[in-house]
N, C-alpha and C positions, 0 to 999 in steps of 0.2 A: 484426510484434506481436511483444514480449520477452516470451513468456507460456510458463512451463514448467509440469511437475510438479514437486512439490519433490523435489530428490536423485535422481532417477530414475537419470540416466549414473550419477551419483557408486557410487549405492547397488549398481546390478546391476554395476557392473565392478568396483569396489574389494570390494565385501561377497561378490562370485562367487569371488573370489578368496582371500576370507578363510576360506570354507567350505571351499576343496580345500584351503589349506595348512595349517588348526591343526588341533586335537582339542579345546583348549580355551583360555578367554578369560583372560588374565591382565586380575588386580584394577587399575583404573585408578588414579593416583594422586591421589584425593581429598585436599584439603587437611585436617588434621584441624581446623580453626576452623572448616571448613565440612561437618559430616557429613551435612546436609540436599542437598549437591550430592550427586548418585549418578548412574551411568551404568545405561542401559538397553540391553539387547539382545533385538530384535524379531526372532523366527526365519519365514520365511514362504516358502512351497512355489511354486519356482520358474516351475515350468510355469502355475501361478495365476496369479503377478503377468505373465509373459509376457505370457497370454490376456488380460487385464485391460488390458494396457496396447497390445495389437492395436487391441484395441476401441473404447478411450477416447479414446486418441491417433492411433488411423489409423495407427500406427508400424509398418513392416516391419521385426522384430527377428530374425535369426536363432541359434539356440543350440546349440552344437557338441553333439555326441553325450555328449560326455566330462566336459559341464557338471554342476553341482555339483545335486544334488536340491532343496536348499533356500539362501536368500540371508538376509542378516543385514543390520536397520538399528540400527546404532550411535550412539545419541544420548546427550543430558544431560535428567535428571530433578530435578524439584525436592520434597521433602519436605512436605507441607503441613500434616501434622498427625501428632498421636502416634496416630494409626491404622494407618497403613502407608498411606495415599492418596501418589501421587505423581501431578504433572502433569505431561505431556512434549508433545513433538510427533513424531508417528509419520509412515511413510510406507510405500507397499506393504500397508496393510490395509485388510480386508475387512468393509465395514460389516454385511454379513448374518454376520460368521463372528465369535461371540464366542470361541471357543477359540482365541487366538490364543496363540502358546509367545513367554513374554516373561520375563526374567528382571531383577531389580536386584542392582547391587553397590553396596554401600557398607562403606567403609572397609576392602577385601579382604574382607567376607563377600557372598556371593550367594544369592540369594531368590526364589522363583517369585511371578512377580506376573500376576494378573488382569485383563484390560482390563472396565473398567465400559462404557463409553462414551467418543464423540468429542463434543466441542461443535462443530457444523459452523460455527456462527457465527464462531469463532474459530480453528478447526483444532487446540484440544488436547484430547488425550485424557486420561483419569484412569485411574491404573491402583490396583489394591490389592494390596498384599504384606502379609499381618496376620503374618508373621513378621518383618517389618522392625521394629528396634527403633531409631529411627533419632530423635533431637530435631528439630523443628521451627526456621526461624528465630525466637531470641526478639528482636533487636530489626530492625527495621521504618524502613527511611527515609522519610522524608515531611514537607512535600514537597522534592520535587529539584527544584534550577533549572537553568534552560537554562545550557549551558554547564561544568557539573560534571563532574569526574574521574571513570569509572566502571573497575571490573574485571569481565573478561569470565572463564567459567570456560566453556568447550567441551569434548563430548569430539571427540579427534581420534584418528586410526590412526597407529600409527609399525609398523617392521618389528623385528620381532627375532629372534636367533638362536634358533635351536630345538633345543630338549634334544637332548642325542646319544642319548638311548633310544629317540628317536623315528626316523622315515624321514624326516622333513620338514629341510629347510633352513634355512628361514624362516619368521615366521609376524606375521602383524598383530594386532597387540593395539593394544585401546582405552585412552587415556588421558586427563587431563584438563588440558587445556591451557589457561593464562591469557594473557590481551589484554588490550588497556587500548583505554580510546575516552574518550568524554563524551558528555552529552547535548545533542541538537542542536535546532534552533527547532521549532516542533509547526506541521503543517500541517491544511486538513481531514480528509484522510487520517488522520492521526492522532488528530485530534480526534473523526472517527465513529467509531473504535474504542475511542476511550476510552483512548489510550496515550502513551505519551513518544515522544519519538525518537532512537535513538541510531546514533551516528557513530563508526567505526574503521576505521583504514587496512586493518587485516588482517581485517577480516569478509566470509568468504565461507559459499556456502550451507550446506556440512557443520557450519558453527558453528550452523544453525538450532537453538531450544530453548536458549540459552547461560542461564546464569542470570549475572545481572548483581547486582553488589552496588558500596557506595560505596568510597571511599577508605579506611576506617574500618570497613570489614566490614558495614556494614548492607544487609540486602537489600533492593535495588529490584523485581527481578520476573526476567520470562523474557523472552527478545528470538525476533522471527520475523521471519528473513531477509526484507529489503524490495530487494535488489538490492547490488553490491557496495560493501563500505564502511558499510551503513545497515542499518537493522533497526526493527521499530518494536519498543516496549519495554512489556509489560505489565506493571502494578503487583503485586505479590504479594498485596494485598487484593483486588485485582480479581479475582484468579485463585484466591485461597483462597476469598471471601466470596460470588463470582458465578457465576464460569466452572464451578467444580469442586462447587458445591454442587446445581446444578439438575441436573449430570448424575448424580450420586450420588444426590440426590432421585428421579430417575425411573428410577436402574439401568440406563439406555439411553443410545443416541445422542439429541442436543438438534438436529432442523436448524434452519436458518436462516429467518429470517422471509420469509413472503411477502405482498405485498400485492394483487396480482392485477389490475392496471392496465396499459395499454398508453401509453404516452405519446413525446412529441418536447421535445427540448430549443429552449428559446424563442432561442436563437441561430440558429437556424435559420428565423427567424419574419421576414419584412421588417418596418419600420417599421408600414406601414401595416396589417399583420395585428396587430401588438403593438399598435397603438392602439384596435384594438377589444376589446381583451382589458381595457384598463383598469391595464396594470401600468407603471411606469414605468422598469424597464430588463430588459435581457434574461437575468436572473437566474431558472432555476425550470424548472418541466417543465409542460408541458400536457396534461391527459389527454386520448387520443383514444378508447381504450374501456377500458371496464370489466367485466371478466368475472364472469359470473353467478354467483353464490353466491359469491363472494370475499369475502376482508376488507373490500375497498375496497367493496363493492356494499352488504355489513350495513352501513357505517359510511355510507353516502348521498353517499359520492364521487360526482360524474357528469361525464361529456364535456364538457371546455372548462375544468373547475377546472382551474387552475395552482396545483401546487404549489410554493411558496417557501421552506418550513422544516418542517424534521424534527427534533422538537422543537425545541432551540433551536441547531440547525445550518444556516446558511445553504444552501439549494441551489442551486446554479449551472447545473446541467445535469444530464443524463439519466446520466452515470457516476455523481457524486454521489450520487444517489438509488440507483443501483445500490449503491452502496458501504455508503452507509448501512441498508441492508436488506440485504444481504447478513452486516453486522457485527449484526445483532441476530436474537435467537433466536427460536423461534415462542412465539406465548402473549405477547412484551412487548405492554404498552398502550405507543402512540406519539402525541403531537400534532402533528397535521401543519396546518400556516400556510396557507390557502387564498385564489385570490382567485375570485370566484366572483361572476360580472355585475358588475363592477367592484367588488363589495364585499368587503373581509378578513373571513373565514370563519376558525374554527378546528374543526378534526375531530378525533375522537378513533378511533383502529384499535387493535383486536388483529390481531398479525397472524396468519397464518396459517403452514403447514409447508413451507419450499421444497423439492420434490423434493432427494433424496442427490445430487452432484456431488463428485468427489474433492476434494481441497484441491489449488489450484495458488497458483505465485507473481504476484503483479503488483508488476512493478516501478516501485516507486512512486515519482513520480507519472510516468514518462516513457511506462508502456504503460498506463495507463490506455482500457478500450477504448470512448471514447468518440467520438461523429461532428464534435462539435467541434473541429476541427482547431486551433485557437487556444490552446485548455487544452492539448492534446495537446502542440504545438509549446513552451507554454513550461515544460512538465516535462522535456522533451529537451533544453532550454536549460539549466535547471537542473540535468540530470544530467551535462550536457557539461561547468560550470564545477567541480560536485565530483571527477569525475576528472581533471579537470585538477589541482586541489587535491593531491589523494591524490599523483597521479603527481609531483606536485612534493617530495613528502614521502619518496615512494623514491628518487627522483634523490638525495638527501641521503644516504642513507644509503651505507655501504663496502659494494662489492660482494659479494654472497651469493647464495644458490639462492633464498633468498625474494623477495630484492630485485628478481631476474632475472625469478620467476615473476610479482610484482606488476604489474610495469613491464609483460610481455607482457598481460595481462590487463587493462591499462588503456589501452592499444593498442588490441587486439581491441572492448573497448567503446565506446573514443571513436570509431573507425570505422565502428562498427554505428552510433551515436547520428549522427553527421554525414549519413551515408547515409539514414537515416531522415528527418533534417530537409530534407535536398535532395529528396528525395521530397516531402515536405509543401509545399517550397516556400518556405524559409525566410526570402526576399526579399520575401514578400507580408506576414508581419506579424507578429509576437509579444506578450503580455501577460503581467501579473504572473499567478500563479496567483488570485490574489485578486481578480482585477478583471473587470468584464462590464463590457456594452456602458453607456453611461450618454446616456441622451438629453435633448437642448440645447434650448433656444427657437430657433424659425426651421427645425426640421422636418429634424435629423439626429443622429444618433449616434455616438457618440467611444469607444476604449480610449486607457489609457496605453502607452505605449511599452518594451519593455526597453530596457537600456541596448544590447544584441546591436542590436537593428533600429534603433534611433537612430542608433546607428556606423554601420551601413550605409547608410542615408539621408542620413548627414551633417545630421541636423535632429533636435530635440529639441520634442516638443510632443505634441498630441492626434492620436491618427490617426483620420479619419474611416470609420469601417466601414458606414455606411451613411446614405442621403438621402431624405427621404421624396417621392415623386413629387409633382410641381406645389408643393411647400412654399417658402415666401421665399429661402432656403438655397438649392435646389434649382435656383431660377429663375435666381441670379444665379451660379451657375455651381459651385458646392461641390459634388463628386464622390466618390463611395465611393474608400477611396487616398488623399487628399490628405492632409496635416500641417498644423494648425493650429498656427503657430507665434506668433502674440498676435492679442489682439482688443481692439479699442479702444485701440490702441497700448502695451497693457502684455502683457509676456511672457507665455505661456501652457503650461509646461514642463506639465502635467499637467491631469488633467480637473477636479482641485479648483480649481485655478486659473481654469479656464475657466467655468468654473461658478460661481464668486464674480465675474468679470469681468460676466458676461451676466445674473447676477440683478439689478444695479444698473444695466443698462444701457436707456437709455431711446429709442425710436424708432429713429435712426439706427445699426447694428451695423457695424462694419467688422473685416474678419478679414484678418491677415498669411499667406496659405498655401504649403506648397511643394506646386506641382501638373506629376507628371511631372518631378519635379529642379527646379523651375523658380520661384521665388519669383512668386505671382501678388497683387493687392490684391482681394478679394471684400465689396461692400455691399449690405446688403439693409436694408428696414425693417421692423421687428418689431414696428409698431404694432397 
């Protein structure tokens, strides 16, 4: 599971070095035409941070006796209004302590800042620096098309020669680094957050909270790191008008949403169990338990209800529902589309407050904590493909330290991804992210095949995920893990094609199947 606390290793090592190597922080080189891009320096007590890491992450951490008393988190912030409010992303912060030591530097001028609160649903912190007199973005880009080229402004650290008047030889200084990227395709993970996706060959964890603009300097929003070369891109208006507004209104942390149910993804159910629920696919989550006095109980949700939609988003499984809940703030009213006793029902729920937990990075979508290994495998396959594309870009560059570091990162992540795929038995099956089981006439269910899986089997068709016991297809010899190549002598490269053929078929149905890598003809009466 590739799941880490945001920036822990980088901050503890690099910023501890900064604390011991320098007395003052030089001002970053913020572009003159982007005064609303600021640097944020957050100081925390090293002993407190290490104690929390030991407790929360179950890590064994040693601190040398000569270590610094404080560590620093240097990141990027965005001015959102004329009242000195800045939105950013912090690490190593204590939610119970509002007296964080924070300063903001804009165009060479530093000012102290106060932490108003953190929006736990998105992970963004809202700071207040009344003395900060910086204009907010005037030109907001909307909409931004997929594939649009963007510029990324992120805070980095550089080594600089110290002043001859000090006893130090070098110092670490924050600077604003410019990267290039583009808007990537949407996914269910970005849609659940209300974000765009960002792709950049140079985007790494330390650029979390970077500010993103169009090529003509219109502000798009702020990036949240989601894995090497990828990020969620939160639109500026969402951050200013929704996220910041609810934190400022409460003058406190806003906790993430809580429903109060325990459930199981339908992908875990057999076709026989699925048939008893009256649902047509394995997309959804069946409620096994409703916690008393929870938001779910107050809304009338009950055991055996099947959640298939969250507002206007499709719920494929448990991972989707968890993501949609954790991306929603407490107090939000949502509409759940539920199948109850074979009938569709809409249920309105006001989410409660989820207990606070420290921010984590989920490497989307490969490392979502999901019991459905098929959804997990497709994420890993896509992640591996993305890594190879980025690696090709680096290979084409002239030799340099940046190129070599990028290639090493690509190699390590590729090896980790392949190892995880092998652990999940990649040769069993993989599906596209948006696909779930489709139930066909004759008593079987199937899924579309990814090109990687089809190539490994030497066959393109519909992978049979389940066969109902005693069904016509089962009695004829169709088994799970077969691949249907054709039906009624018509090729069926995917579920849509097979549905089209079978919907018009009367009486006898014939299937051309790849069974244990051998061709097989199966026929059954569907009358």
